[in-house]
C-alpha positions in Angstrom: 0.0 0.0 0.0 3.0 2.3 0.3 3.1 2.5 -3.5 -0.4 4.0 -3.6 0.2 6.5 -0.8 3.2 7.8 -2.7 1.1 8.0 -5.9 -1.6 10.1 -4.3 0.4 12.4 -2.0 -0.3 16.1 -2.0 1.7 18.2 -4.6 1.4 21.7 -3.0 5.2 22.3 -3.0 7.2 20.6 -5.7 10.7 19.6 -4.6 12.5 20.6 -7.7 11.1 24.0 -8.7 13.0 25.3 -11.7 15.3 28.3 -11.1 13.7 29.1 -7.8 13.8 32.9 -7.2 15.0 33.8 -10.7 11.5 34.1 -12.0 10.4 36.3 -9.1 13.5 38.5 -9.6 12.8 39.1 -13.3 9.0 39.0 -13.4 8.0 39.9 -9.8 5.9 38.0 -7.4 2.2 37.3 -7.4 -0.3 39.4 -5.4 -1.4 36.3 -3.5 2.1 35.4 -2.5 1.8 31.9 -3.9 4.6 30.6 -6.1 3.6 30.0 -9.7 6.0 27.9 -11.9 5.7 25.2 -14.6 4.6 22.6 -12.1 2.1 24.5 -10.1 0.6 25.9 -13.4 0.2 22.4 -14.8 -1.9 21.5 -11.8 -4.6 23.9 -13.0 -7.0 22.2 -15.3 -7.3 25.1 -17.8 -3.5 25.4 -18.2 -3.1 21.6 -18.6 -5.8 21.5 -21.3 -4.3 24.4 -23.3 -0.8 22.9 -23.1 -2.2 19.5 -24.2 -4.0 21.1 -27.2 -0.9 22.9 -28.3 1.3 19.8 -27.9 -1.2 17.7 -29.9 -1.3 20.3 -32.7 2.5 20.5 -32.9 2.8 16.7 -32.8 0.4 16.5 -35.8 2.6 18.6 -38.0 4.6 16.8 -40.7 8.3 16.3 -40.1 10.3 16.1 -43.3 13.7 14.6 -43.0 16.2 15.1 -45.8 19.6 13.6 -46.5 21.9 15.8 -48.5 23.7 14.0 -51.3 27.3 14.6 -52.4 26.2 16.4 -55.5 24.3 19.0 -53.4 20.8 17.6 -53.9 18.3 16.4 -51.3 
């Protein structure tokens, strides 16, 4: 059961927040005083849905791979 308790633990304060105070230094803090970073934003349903839609749209774009020949052609 320890596996499930680890899976469903609270995620208020992520352990590895990226860059720490660098964001607040450049962009300022929030009026509520809560830290907002990539992890805390992705816990919001609207942000997660928008990121998912953008990621699916980018994943659907064609990826053309070319190999250059010795004569300069593709």
